[in-house]
C-alpha positions, 0 to 999 in steps of 0.5 A: 484486234482490240479497238479503243472507244475512240476506234484507234487501234491498242494493239493485242492484248496479253494472254492474261487480258484476254482470258480475263474478258472472257470469263467475265463475259461468260460469268462462269468458269469451266468452259469459258477458260477451257476455250481462252486457254485453247484459244491463247495456245493457238496463237502462241503455237502460231507464232512458233510457226508450230501450225499443225498443232495450232489448228488443232487448238483451234479447232477445240474451241470451235468445239467448245462454242462455234461461234467465236468469231477470233477463233477464225480469224487464228484459223485465216492466219494459220491457213495463211502462212501454209498458203492455203488460200481458199481456206483462209479465205473461208474461215475469214468471211465465217469471222466477219460474219460473226463480227463485222465490226473487226477491222483485222479480219476485214483487213485480212479479207480484203487483202484476198480479195485484192490478190483474187483481183476482186477490187470491188469487195476489196473496196467493201472490206477497206471501208468497212475496216475504217468504218469500225477503227477510222485512220486504221493503218491496216485498213489504210494500207489495203487501201493504197494497195486497191488504189495502186492496182487501179492504177492510180500509182500517185495516190497509193504512194501518197497513202502509203507514205502517209501510214508509214509516217505514222506508223513505220511497221506497217509492213503492207505500206512499206512494202508496197511504197517500196514497190512503186518507187522500184517500179518507178526506176527510183531504186534508191527511194524504194532501198531506203524505204525498206532500211526504214521498215528494217528499222522499225520491225527488225525481225520482219523477213518479208522486208529483209528479202525484198532488199536483198531482191533489189542489192542483187539486182543491183550487184551490191552482193557484199550488202545483199549478203550482210542482210542474208546474215542478219536474216539468219540471226532473226530465223536461224532454223529458216532453210532457204536464208542459208540457201539464199546466202551460199548463192550469193557467195557463189555468185561472188565466186567465194566457193569457200565461203558458200561451201562454209555456209551450207556445212553450217547450216548442216550443224545448225539442224543435223538431222535435216537430210535436205541440207546433205543434199544441197551440199551434195549438189553443191559440190557437184556442181561447183566442184566435181562429181568426185568430191560430191561422191567421196562426200555422200560415202563418207557420210552415208558410212556414219548414217546408213540409214540417211536413205536421202543421201543414198538416192542422191548418191545413186542419181550421181553415178547415173549422171555420170553413166556410171549404171553398175554403181547406181544399182548397187546402191538401190540394192543396198536400200533394198536389202536394208529397208525391205519393203518399207518406203525408201525399199519399194522406191529403191525397186522402182528407181532401180526398175527404171534404170533395168529398162533403160538397160534393157531389162525389161523382165528383171523391171517388170519384177520389180514394178510388181514387188513394189504396186503389191505393197502399195498398188498406187504407187505412182513411179511404179504404175507410170513405169508399168504403163509405160512397159505395157505399150512398149510390149503392145498392151495398150489396154493394160497401159490405159488401166495404169494410166487412168489410176494416175490421172486419178490421183493426179488429174493435173499432170500433164506427163500423165495426161500426154501419156494416157492419150498415147496409150489411147490411141495405141488402144484404138481410141483416137478419139478419147486420146484427142480430148486428153490432150485437148484438156492438157492443151486447154490446161497448159495452152503454152506447153509446146509438147502437149501441143506437139504430141497433139500434131503427132495424134492428128497426123496419125488419125489422118488430119494432117491439115489439123497437125501442121497446124498445131505446128505453126502455132507452137513455131509462132511461139517459140521458131527454133522450137526442136521437137515441132520441126522434128515432128513436121519434118515426120508428117511431111516425110510420112505423106512424101514430100520430101521438099518440105521435110528437107526444109523443116530438117533444114531449119533445125540444122540452121538453129542447132548446127552442132546436133548430130541427131539432126544429120542423123535425121537428114541421113534417114530421109535421104536414105529412103529417098535412095539417095544413098551418097547424100544419105551417106555424107549426112551419116558421115557427119553425124559420126564426125560429131559422136565419134563411134555412135551406134546410129549412124553407123548403123545408118552407114551400114544399111545404106553401103548394104543397099548400093550393094556395097557391104564390104564398105560398111565393114570397113566403116565399123572397123575405121570407127574401132580403131578410133574408139577400141572400147565400143562394143556396140560397133563389135555387135554390130559388125558381127551381124554385117559379117554374117549378112555376108557369110564370114561367119568365123569373123562374125563370132569372133566380133560377137566374143570382142564386145562380150570381152571389152565388156563382159558385165552387159548382158546384151552382149551374151544376148547378141552372141547366143543369139548368132550362135543359136542362128547358125546352129551352135546350139551348145555354144549358145548355150555356154555364152548364156551361161558364161554370162550368168557366171559375170551377171549371175543376178541377171533374170534376163539371161537366166530367161533366155537360157531356160528358153534356149533348153526348152527350145533344144529339146531339154525339157528337164533343164529347162524346167531346173532353170526356171525353177533356180529363177523363181527360187531367186525370184519368187515374184517373176511372172514371166518365169512363172507363166513359163514353167507353167507352161512347159509343165502343162504342155511336157508332163502328163501327171497331176502333181506336175499339174497341179504345180503348174496352177499353183504357178498361175493362181495369181494370174486370176486378173491379170489384163495379160491373154499370155497369163489368163491362158496358162491359167485355163489351160492349168484348169483344164488339165485338171480337168476343172472346165468350168473355171478354165473356160472363163479364163481362156475366154478372156484370152481369146478376147485380148488376143484373138489371133493367138493360134495356141489360145484359140486351140485351149478355149476349143478344147475346153468347150468340147470337153466340157459338152459344148462341140458346136462351141468349141469346133470353130475356135479349133477350126481357126486354129488348124487354119491358121497352119501354125504348129502346135502341141495337139494337133493330130487331136483336133484334126480327129475332133474335126473329122467326126463331123 
């Protein structure tokens, strides 16, 4: 700031005076007029909180003259406001290089040194500021803060008090003195200091927030509420003040007032979706989900393009276990926004839902649609990587998680997923390296250390694994995952006593957790201690009536005791208590099928379907059972019935098409796949299966060309089945040069797949490389598995 001849601060001069000063110094008009205008406009925009526009104006100044110290000072202020501390530091450093006598900049730079812990540099800045402007209150406030940082609270209090006596508007000194008074236990004195600062600077929000913090701590909620009301008057656009007021009102059980505050925040800025979401969350948590649902559906009806509200409604449904309603919301967003950012997000969320419901093929189609439009979409990449891990395609998972890690190198979730993928891909050292980085970055993240322990256990370092878990349990003796992992490791080592002790600690810490009883049951079961296993499963079932896991455990224990009828009785007893448990009916069907009670088993499967016909799994279970018992026509009807109830379920469509194929109804299978692709043109599973069917069942060139068109986009796929289909399509069309690289890639990725060996062998043979072909053909024959073309292969091998 501008200083008088005596060195005292005269404050910021007016915009007109600044401009006149620049003109007088320059002796010319155009360039300096533009410079001064941009600088003053930047300051004005900074004061209004329009930081992006202010940044542009300051950039304009520096383009005209890159040596204007004051421009760097203002640029630093802009970056500080946006908490870009490193950028602010760089600007202040440049400003003091150009003008070391500017006390204001020295103080701002000193504050950043102080926050960074470099007290020596902070002291130097304070000294330079005071040398340039003796007695400058801002510099003295900095010196007081440095004293406090060095532990000289008494000296800091004296200096800060002296500053405030001279100028009560010195915010830093007020905040420092109040903080020191509060830390010393004199809260009343701290409040008095803050009240004096607020009186001197009534527009300052930081001091009011500090006072509110003290008042809330002292349970002076009336005073805190009054201060929030004043804050809102001073800064009506700041949402956080309205949130704070609503929180205080909620803490006073003034739910009517809190709701009114949140509704007023919407009225103050009706185009801000965050405000609607806050009210919806308040209604869901402080009233009930029905109130939140009613509110959101009303707002969505009025503003159907407010997609943030639609996502909030979908989340509300998911939390309430209403998956169908949540998916319906996602589909509406997709229909409305199509391939826009919200349409893509809805696809990703719908894909997550489909994965949770076991409809993985449908999820894969949605993920592919998202990544086609945005290959870097983090949610879709994460899902695709997780699905790849689930199906055993570790290499694909590594590629996806690496892409995510490149964009988000500090994400512990991505680091742990990448480590899991490396481990699944047979790269334990890479997995350990990644987890080591995560542990170094987040040493108190228990989940990371537990995952490191699991990795070490899998790679044979049991001692290292137990040491990692001991570190976690030292910090948190009740850590669920660590105790559970310790039990797993001990059980894997057949140290039954130690495993039981770990589970016993879990039982002590979490006596009502059914999962602990389930684990105990599993532990006893592998030791053939069937009666104890049954007791543990009974305890789990008592806590989660109808729970399918304890019911399954009981069934396995009774089966091991050769008491299958007892398993039936327990499931039937559970169904009396929870007659709507369709999963229990499926379990009952499996148990009765093992007893060859086929009529009863079929009745149980059908009962599960009848209870909830909108669950694809029940139809698939019934169809699978019917097919296994030789009732192919009935299985077909079961899948068709499923599609009548869930016509959008591509998983059922795929199963029906495959059923047609295995029962010899080739034309119907082709028709089913074509129908599915018409509805979902991006379904790669259907495209691959249809192409394979056309290649193996049809001999006309047009069918083979159709197959190639279906799979041509698999050119860079990491899925060996897809690359095999593409290579075989080229082979069928006589394009052996194009076929070979695809088939070689497939063999590299799936070296034990018989059909892939056969396909590569045939492509080599047809291209004239008989010597290279025969090992692959021999390997296909030696596998003793049936595949189309076996007779031809035998003839080739017999040629010698």
